[in-house]
C-alpha positions in Angstrom: -23.3 -53.5 -227.5 -26.6 -53.4 -225.2 -26.5 -57.0 -224.0 -22.6 -56.9 -223.3 -23.1 -53.9 -221.0 -26.2 -55.6 -219.1 -23.6 -58.7 -218.7 -21.3 -56.7 -217.5 -23.7 -54.8 -214.9 -25.0 -58.1 -213.9 -21.3 -59.7 -213.0 -20.7 -56.4 -210.8 -24.0 -56.6 -209.1 -23.5 -60.8 -208.1 -19.8 -59.7 -207.4 -20.8 -56.9 -204.8 -23.7 -59.2 -203.4 -21.3 -62.1 -203.3 -18.4 -60.1 -201.5 -18.9 -61.3 -198.2 -17.0 -64.7 -198.0 -17.1 -67.4 -195.4 -13.6 -68.3 -193.9 -14.7 -70.5 -191.1 -18.1 -71.7 -189.6 -17.8 -71.9 -185.6 -21.6 -72.6 -184.7 -22.5 -72.4 -182.2 -19.1 -71.0 -181.0 -17.1 -67.8 -182.3 -14.0 -65.9 -183.4 -12.6 -63.2 -181.7 -9.4 -61.3 -180.5 -7.5 -61.3 -183.5 -3.7 -60.8 -183.6 -1.6 -60.1 -187.0 2.1 -61.5 -187.6 4.2 -62.2 -190.5 1.1 -62.7 -192.9 -0.8 -64.6 -190.4 -3.9 -64.0 -188.1 -3.8 -65.5 -184.6 -7.4 -65.6 -182.8 -9.0 -67.4 -180.2 -12.1 -69.2 -181.6 -14.2 -71.8 -179.9 -16.4 -74.5 -181.2 -17.8 -77.5 -179.5 -15.1 -79.6 -180.1 -12.3 -77.7 -179.3 -13.4 -75.3 -176.8 -11.7 -72.3 -176.5 -8.0 -72.3 -178.6 -5.7 -70.6 -180.4 -6.0 -70.6 -184.3 -4.2 -69.6 -187.2 -5.4 -68.4 -190.6 -3.7 -66.5 -193.6 -7.0 -65.1 -194.3 -8.3 -67.9 -196.6 -10.8 -70.5 -195.8 -8.6 -73.5 -196.8 -5.9 -72.3 -194.3 -8.1 -71.5 -191.5 -7.5 -74.0 -188.7 -6.9 -74.7 -184.9 -3.3 -74.2 -184.3 -2.7 -75.3 -181.0 -4.9 -76.7 -178.2 -2.9 -76.1 -175.4 -5.8 -76.9 -172.6 -7.2 -80.8 -172.4 -10.1 -78.9 -170.3 -10.9 -77.1 -173.6 -11.8 -74.0 -171.8 -9.4 -70.9 -171.8 -7.7 -68.6 -174.1 -6.6 -65.1 -172.9 -7.5 -62.2 -174.5 -5.4 -61.9 -177.2 -6.1 -58.1 -177.8 -4.2 -57.0 -174.9 -2.8 -60.7 -173.4 -0.5 -61.0 -176.4 2.6 -59.5 -177.4 5.2 -60.1 -180.2 9.0 -60.1 -179.4 11.8 -60.9 -181.7 9.2 -62.3 -184.3 7.9 -64.5 -182.1 4.2 -64.4 -180.7 3.5 -64.3 -177.1 0.1 -65.2 -175.8 -2.1 -66.3 -172.2 -3.4 -69.7 -172.3 -4.5 -72.4 -169.9 -3.7 -76.1 -169.9 -4.5 -79.2 -167.4 -2.0 -77.3 -164.7 -2.9 -73.8 -164.9 -5.8 -71.3 -165.6 -3.5 -69.2 -167.5 -0.1 -69.3 -168.5 2.2 -67.3 -171.0 2.9 -69.2 -174.2 5.2 -68.7 -177.2 4.9 -69.7 -180.7 7.3 -69.2 -184.0 4.1 -70.4 -186.0 5.0 -73.9 -185.9 3.6 -76.7 -183.6 6.9 -77.5 -182.2 7.8 -74.2 -181.5 4.9 -73.3 -179.5 5.8 -73.9 -176.0 4.8 -72.7 -172.2 6.8 -69.8 -171.4 5.6 -69.6 -167.3 4.7 -71.9 -164.6 3.3 -69.8 -161.9 0.9 -67.1 -163.3 -2.2 -69.5 -162.6 -4.4 -66.6 -164.4 -3.1 -63.5 -162.9 -2.0 -61.6 -165.9 -4.2 -60.4 -168.5 -2.1 -57.8 -170.4 1.6 -58.4 -171.8 3.8 -55.4 -173.1 7.1 -55.5 -175.2 9.8 -53.0 -174.3 12.9 -53.5 -175.6 14.1 -56.6 -175.3 12.0 -58.3 -172.9 8.1 -58.7 -172.3 6.7 -56.9 -169.3 3.5 -58.4 -167.1 2.5 -57.1 -163.7 0.9 -59.6 -161.0 -1.5 -57.6 -158.6 -1.3 -59.9 -155.4 -3.9 -60.1 -152.5 -2.1 -58.3 -150.0 -2.1 -55.1 -152.3 1.1 -55.7 -153.5 2.2 -55.4 -157.3 4.9 -57.5 -159.1 6.7 -56.3 -161.8 8.0 -59.1 -164.4 9.9 -59.3 -167.5 10.7 -62.1 -169.7 12.8 -62.6 -173.1 10.9 -66.4 -173.7 13.0 -68.4 -171.8 12.7 -69.9 -168.2 15.8 -68.6 -166.9 15.0 -64.7 -168.6 11.7 -64.9 -166.7 12.4 -62.6 -163.6 10.6 -60.8 -160.9 11.9 -57.0 -161.6 10.5 -55.6 -158.4 7.9 -55.3 -155.7 5.6 -52.4 -155.1 3.7 -52.2 -151.9 0.5 -50.5 -150.9 -1.6 -50.3 -154.3 -5.4 -50.8 -154.9 -6.9 -51.9 -157.9 -5.1 -53.4 -161.0 -2.7 -51.1 -163.1 -5.1 -48.8 -165.7 -2.4 -48.4 -168.3 0.9 -50.2 -169.6 3.0 -49.3 -172.5 6.3 -48.2 -173.3 8.5 -45.4 -174.2 12.2 -45.4 -175.6 12.2 -48.9 -174.9 11.2 -48.5 -171.1 8.1 -50.1 -169.6 5.7 -47.4 -168.4 2.6 -48.4 -166.2 0.1 -46.7 -164.0 -1.2 -47.5 -160.6 -3.9 -46.2 -158.0 -1.8 -46.2 -154.6 -3.8 -47.2 -151.7 -6.2 -45.2 -149.6 -6.4 -42.6 -152.7 -8.8 -41.8 -155.7 -5.3 -40.5 -157.5 -3.0 -42.5 -159.9 0.7 -42.3 -160.3 2.8 -43.4 -163.4 5.8 -45.4 -162.8 8.4 -46.8 -165.2 11.0 -49.7 -165.4 14.2 -50.3 -167.6 14.0 -54.1 -166.0 16.0 -53.6 -162.8 15.1 -52.8 -159.5 16.9 -49.6 -159.1 15.4 -48.5 -162.6 11.8 -49.0 -161.4 10.2 -46.1 -159.9 7.3 -43.4 -159.9 8.1 -40.7 -162.5 5.0 -38.4 -161.4 3.4 -37.6 -158.1 -0.2 -38.7 -157.3 -2.8 -36.9 -159.4 -6.4 -37.0 -160.1 -7.9 -38.7 -163.3 -10.5 -36.9 -165.4 -13.4 -39.5 -165.1 -13.3 -40.9 -168.8 -10.8 -43.6 -168.1 -12.2 -47.2 -168.3 -10.9 -50.4 -166.3 -12.8 -53.4 -165.8 -16.0 -52.6 -167.2 -16.5 -49.0 -165.4 -14.7 -45.4 -165.6 -13.0 -43.9 -162.5 -11.9 -40.6 -161.6 -8.6 -41.9 -160.5 -7.8 -43.1 -164.5 -5.6 -41.1 -166.3 -6.2 -40.9 -170.0 -4.9 -40.3 -173.5 -1.8 -42.1 -173.4 -0.4 -41.5 -176.7 3.5 -42.7 -177.6 4.8 -40.2 -180.3 8.8 -39.0 -181.2 10.0 -41.2 -178.4 7.5 -39.4 -175.6 4.9 -40.8 -174.2 1.7 -38.2 -173.3 -1.1 -38.6 -170.8 -3.6 -36.3 -169.0 -4.8 -35.8 -166.0 -7.9 -34.1 -164.4 -6.6 -30.6 -165.9 -3.3 -31.3 -167.6 -1.2 -32.8 -170.2 2.2 -34.2 -169.4 4.7 -35.8 -171.4 7.5 -38.4 -170.7 10.8 -39.9 -172.2 10.7 -42.1 -169.6 12.8 -40.5 -167.2 12.1 -38.7 -163.9 13.9 -35.3 -165.0 11.8 -35.3 -168.7 8.5 -36.1 -167.1 6.7 -32.8 -166.8 3.3 -30.6 -167.5 3.0 -29.3 -170.7 -0.3 -28.0 -171.0 -3.7 -27.1 -169.4 -6.7 -29.0 -170.9 -9.4 -28.5 -168.6 -10.2 -25.9 -166.6 -8.4 -26.0 -163.3 -11.1 -23.8 -161.5 -14.4 -26.4 -162.6 -14.7 -30.0 -161.7 -13.6 -30.8 -165.3 -14.8 -34.3 -165.1 -15.0 -36.0 -169.0 -17.3 -39.0 -169.8 -15.5 -40.1 -172.9 -12.1 -38.8 -174.7 -10.0 -39.9 -177.4 -6.3 -38.6 -178.9 -4.5 -38.8 -182.1 -1.1 -37.2 -183.4 -1.0 -35.7 -186.6 2.1 -34.2 -188.3 3.6 -32.7 -185.4 0.3 -32.0 -183.2 -2.0 -34.1 -180.7 -5.6 -33.7 -181.4 -7.5 -34.3 -177.9 -11.1 -35.2 -177.6 -13.1 -34.4 -174.4 -16.9 -34.9 -174.3 -18.5 -34.1 -171.1 -22.4 -34.6 -169.8 -23.8 -31.7 -168.0 -25.7 -34.6 -166.0 -26.8 -38.1 -166.6 -30.5 -37.1 -166.5 -31.0 -35.3 -169.4 -27.8 -36.1 -171.4 -26.8 -32.9 -172.8 -23.4 -31.7 -172.8 -20.3 -30.7 -175.0 -17.9 -32.4 -177.3 -14.5 -29.9 -177.5 -11.3 -30.9 -179.5 -7.8 -29.2 -178.6 -4.9 -28.9 -180.9 -1.5 -29.4 -178.7 1.6 -28.5 -180.8 4.5 -30.8 -179.7 7.2 -28.6 -180.8 6.3 -25.3 -178.9 3.7 -26.7 -176.4 0.9 -24.2 -177.4 -2.6 -25.4 -177.2 -6.2 -24.4 -179.1 -9.4 -25.2 -179.2 -10.1 -26.6 -183.0 -14.0 -27.5 -182.1 -16.7 -27.7 -179.5 -20.3 -28.3 -180.3 -23.3 -28.8 -177.9 -24.3 -32.6 -177.9 -27.9 -33.8 -177.4 -29.5 -37.0 -175.9 -29.4 -39.4 -178.7 -25.9 -38.8 -179.7 -23.1 -41.5 -179.7 -19.4 -40.8 -179.5 -16.7 -42.1 -181.6 -12.7 -42.2 -182.0 -10.6 -39.6 -183.9 -9.5 -40.9 -187.7 -7.3 -39.0 -190.0 -8.7 -39.3 -193.7 -6.7 -37.3 -195.7 -6.1 -34.0 -194.4 -9.1 -34.0 -192.1 -10.0 -35.8 -188.3 -13.6 -37.7 -189.2 -15.5 -38.3 -185.9 -19.4 -38.2 -185.0 -21.2 -35.3 -183.3 -24.7 -34.3 -182.5 -26.7 -32.6 -185.5 -29.7 -30.1 -185.2 -32.1 -32.8 -185.3 -30.4 -34.5 -182.1 -29.3 -37.5 -184.3 -25.7 -38.7 -184.6 -24.0 -37.6 -187.6 -20.5 -38.3 -189.1 -18.4 -35.1 -189.8 -14.7 -34.2 -191.1 -12.7 -31.3 -189.6 -10.4 -30.1 -192.3 -6.8 -29.5 -190.2 -5.9 -26.7 -192.7 -8.6 -24.2 -191.7 -10.9 -26.1 -189.3 -14.1 -25.8 -191.5 -16.5 -29.0 -190.6 -18.2 -30.7 -193.4 -20.9 -33.2 -192.8 -20.5 -36.9 -194.1 -23.9 -38.4 -193.3 -26.1 -39.2 -190.6 -25.7 -42.5 -188.5 -28.7 -42.5 -186.2 -31.7 -40.3 -185.8 -33.5 -38.9 -183.1 -34.7 -42.1 -181.1 -32.6 -44.6 -182.5 -30.6 -44.8 -179.2 -32.2 -45.4 -176.0 -29.6 -42.7 -174.4 -26.2 -40.8 -174.8 -24.0 -43.3 -175.8 -20.4 -43.1 -174.3 -20.3 -46.6 -173.3 -17.3 -48.6 -173.7 -16.8 -50.9 -176.8 -20.3 -49.7 -178.2 -19.1 -46.2 -179.3 -18.5 -45.6 -183.3 -15.4 -47.0 -184.8 -13.5 -46.1 -187.6 -11.5 -49.0 -189.5 -9.3 -48.1 -192.3 -9.3 -51.6 -194.8 -7.8 -50.6 -197.9 -6.5 -47.3 -199.8 -9.7 -45.4 -199.7 -12.3 -47.3 -198.0 -13.2 -47.2 -194.1 -15.7 -49.4 -192.3 -17.6 -47.6 -189.8 -19.1 -49.5 -186.8 -22.1 -47.9 -185.9 -23.5 -47.6 -182.5 -25.9 -50.0 -180.5 -29.3 -48.7 -181.0 -32.4 -49.2 -179.1 -33.1 -52.2 -180.7 -29.3 -53.9 -179.8 -28.6 -53.6 -183.5 -25.4 -52.1 -184.6 -25.3 -50.6 -188.4 -22.2 -51.3 -190.7 -21.2 -48.3 -192.9 -18.5 -47.9 -195.8 -17.1 -44.5 -196.4 -15.5 -43.6 -199.5 -12.9 -41.1 -199.2 -12.4 -40.3 -202.9 -16.3 -40.4 -203.8 -17.1 -38.7 -200.8 -20.0 -41.3 -199.9 -21.4 -43.2 -197.2 -23.3 -46.4 -197.5 -25.3 -48.7 -195.2 -24.3 -52.5 -196.0 -26.6 -54.6 -194.7 -24.2 -57.7 -194.6 -22.0 -55.4 -192.1 -24.6 -55.0 -189.8 -24.2 -56.5 -186.1 -20.4 -57.6 -186.9 -17.9 -57.9 -184.3 -14.3 -57.2 -183.8 -13.5 -56.3 -187.8 -10.3 -55.9 -188.5 -8.1 -55.4 -191.5 -5.8 -57.9 -193.3 -4.1 -57.7 -196.6 -6.2 -54.8 -197.4 -9.5 -56.7 -196.8 -12.0 -56.3 -194.0 -12.8 -59.3 -191.8 -15.3 -60.0 -188.9 -17.0 -62.0 -186.7 -20.4 -62.8 -187.4 -23.5 -65.1 -186.3 -20.6 -67.5 -185.0 -18.6 -67.6 -188.4 -15.7 -65.8 -189.4 -16.3 -63.6 -192.4 -14.0 -61.7 -195.1 -15.2 -58.6 -197.1 -14.4 -57.7 -200.6 -12.7 -54.1 -200.5 -14.7 -53.3 -203.6 -17.7 -52.2 -201.8 -18.7 -48.8 -202.9 -20.5 -48.1 -206.7 -18.6 -50.1 -209.1 -16.4 -48.3 -211.0 -16.7 -49.5 -214.5 -15.6 -46.4 -216.5 -12.8 -47.5 -218.0 -15.0 -50.5 -219.8 -15.7 -49.5 -223.6 -19.3 -50.1 -223.3 -19.6 -46.8 -221.2 -17.0 -44.1 -221.9 -16.3 -40.6 -220.5 -14.5 -38.5 -222.7 -12.6 -36.1 -223.0 -11.0 -36.3 -219.7 -9.8 -33.3 -218.6 -12.3 -31.4 -220.4 -12.9 -27.6 -220.7 -16.6 -27.6 -222.0 -18.4 -31.1 -222.4 -18.0 -34.5 -221.3 -19.4 -36.9 -223.9 -20.7 -40.3 -222.3 -20.7 -42.9 -225.2 -22.8 -46.1 -225.6 -24.7 -47.8 -228.1 -28.2 -46.5 -226.8 -28.2 -43.6 -224.9 -31.5 -44.7 -223.4 -29.6 -46.7 -221.2 -28.4 -43.9 -219.2 -31.2 -42.6 -216.7 -29.6 -40.1 -215.2 -26.1 -38.1 -214.6 -24.8 -36.1 -211.7 -21.6 -34.2 -210.7 -20.4 -33.9 -207.4 -17.6 -32.0 -206.0 -15.2 -33.8 -203.9 -16.9 -32.5 -200.4 -20.0 -34.5 -201.7 -22.0 -31.6 -202.7 -24.3 -31.8 -206.0 -23.0 -29.4 -208.6 -24.8 -30.7 -211.6 -28.1 -33.0 -212.0 -29.5 -33.9 -215.2 -32.4 -36.6 -215.1 -34.3 -38.1 -218.3 -30.9 -38.1 -220.0 -31.5 -37.9 -223.5 -27.9 -36.5 -225.0 -24.6 -37.8 -225.2 -23.1 -34.8 -223.4 -22.8 -33.0 -220.2 -21.7 -29.6 -219.9 -19.3 -28.7 -217.5 -18.4 -25.1 -218.5 -19.9 -23.3 -215.7 -17.9 -26.0 -213.2 -14.8 -24.3 -211.5 -11.3 -25.8 -212.4 -10.6 -28.8 -210.4 -11.4 -32.4 -209.5 -15.3 -33.9 -209.7 -16.9 -37.2 -209.2 -19.6 -37.9 -212.5 -22.3 -40.3 -211.6 -24.0 -42.0 -214.3 -27.3 -44.4 -213.6 -27.6 -47.3 -216.1 -30.5 -49.5 -215.6 -30.7 -49.0 -211.8 -26.8 -49.2 -211.6 -24.8 -46.2 -210.6 -21.4 -45.8 -212.6 -18.7 -43.5 -211.0 -15.8 -41.7 -212.6 -13.3 -39.0 -211.6 -13.1 -35.9 -214.0 -11.2 -33.1 -214.4 -12.7 -29.6 -215.5 -9.7 -27.9 -216.9 
């Protein structure tokens, strides 16, 4: 019995160690900008034989291959992150060929069905946006003019919609609402932004807002700017966005574009260094992070709750932040919002905000004092959270002072967070078919979804019973000395029972309140977890 149990544990250990699976070796190149369509992954791949080209994968090593080399010069495929779109189950992307530095292409997933759509862009387009039955794109010209175009994927269906005069910089937002293309531009000779809309006709292309200040946290082309509007989010057929002081909503029409709430005090500067927004159950949660100044890098993080039904807005969280704090996005996990904040020791703490009562619980510390060079609000380096199966989330840490970036797994059932060395310093993580994929060391990898402590409670080698229980939970194995310790945690991760030097075959749960708990038994250095119910 003991030998059998050891073999099972060894097999689980080997499975956990080998959970990282190599999909493709691009050395000395890389893979990036992944997009999913029809059970396939499209991405930009680079290797010495093919240069930058479009690759395709079904998530397995056997079916990952160069899909289309559009460019005999082997040097460019557009950023698939923003420079791609899906229309009528067809994938559109930007790539170069021997005649152009960048045009729109489309593919139906076959080589014969991969064709070039345009012949005039020449790398002047970086973003494609699907709205209704067309894909829209903008071309910024050298004479401070902006062209609005749309295409249905055919030559005759690729048309100029309208030319807009007197703008500065490239558009800072391109999206859609109610099948209407929405975008924001900076009018010439101003530090403001203005939101426009287009239904694909010249008459139906016009501004829906006046000129207004951004709040300072916008990011375009590598830097922020006070002209940039932020926190665009489509919800219930409306598009919301924030200016320096106010929250606006639009349904894509001029008459229904209006100010709905005050988010920053108009009597103060109201500048923001980082922001995010998420929609949950009829509410928008807006995060604003502000620094007092860049010298001491202290400030505050604030989260506001906006009710989209009655337009009420309240503050649900505020916390001082310190020099070594690293910002994150907002993620809904269960009935909570998960994000990073500054803790009492000036480190970066991952926390959850209960949406029912606004109570904050600590999950785990991601960075301690002096791990980071400074307050981290840079773009593409903040902490991010990615769900990749039913209850597991990949936490992508911030870049530390040694240019390392840790990878963590948070288990929402067990309420545990664990640093996984194989997930340190990964790039561009994404989920596909409930697995985590990422690029690291010039290779494309897949990670098993079972990253947390192995669950083998159902194995006959180690049994937990009765479950549910009112008084005792028995732990059965052939030799009780195999069990080194037993701990019980509530679902918030708080330790409620700890028994070391385990020499009995049962745990007393009579003093526990009714409800669910996580029982962890350590067997030969390996933790075995099981959810138990106290009646």
